[in-house]
N, C-alpha and C positions, 0 to 999 in steps of 0.2 A: 786937517793932516795932521795936528798934534794928538788928537784921540786916537787916531787910526794907528798911529805909529808907538801909540804907547802898547795899543792892543797886541801890534806885533812883538815887539821886544818884550811883554809881558807871557803871551806863547813861546818865543824861543826860551824864556826861564823855566818855563813849563816843562819844555822838554826837557832839556840841559837836565832838569832835577830827576826826571824822569828818569834818563838813562842813569844819571848817579848811582841812584836807589837802585837798578837794576845791575847793573857792575857789583853792585857790595851786596846783594842778595845772589847772586852767582857764585861770588867768591867766597862769601862764606858757605855754600852748600857744596859747591865743587874743587874749592882753592884756587891758586892762582889761576887766573886768568890767562890763556897766550896771547901774547902783544896780537897777533892779525886778527884773533875774535874781538880783542879790546877794542883794534879799531874800527872795525866793522860795527858795532856799535854804538861805538863813541858818531858815526857817521848816520844813524836814524836817525831821521825828520818824522815820518809818519806815527803821531800819536797812537794810531790806530794799532800798527805794528809792536808799540813800546806795550800796549796795554796786553795784546796775545802774549809776548815775551812775558810779562809779567805774571798773568795766570798760566801760563804753560811752566813756570819754575816751579812750581807746587806738585806733580807729577814726573815731571821728566828725570831720568836716572842720570845723565849725563847732558854733555853739552853738544854733542852732537844730538842726541833729543830733542835741543831747544833750536834745532834748525839754524843754529849758528854758523 
C-alpha cells in the first residue's frame, strides 16, 4: 500500500513538473499565456498529451497551432 502511494505521488510530481516546463517554454516562445489557456494546460493529466505538446512546441508558430 505504501509503495503504491509513493508511485502515485511520484507520478503526480512528474506530471506537475512537465506542466511547469511546458508553460515556461510556451511563455518563452509565444509570450504571456492567456489565463484560460494556462488553466487548460494545468488541467492536463495525460503524460502522453504533455509529451505531444512538448514536441509540438518545436514547430508551432502560435498557441493556436499548439492546439491549446
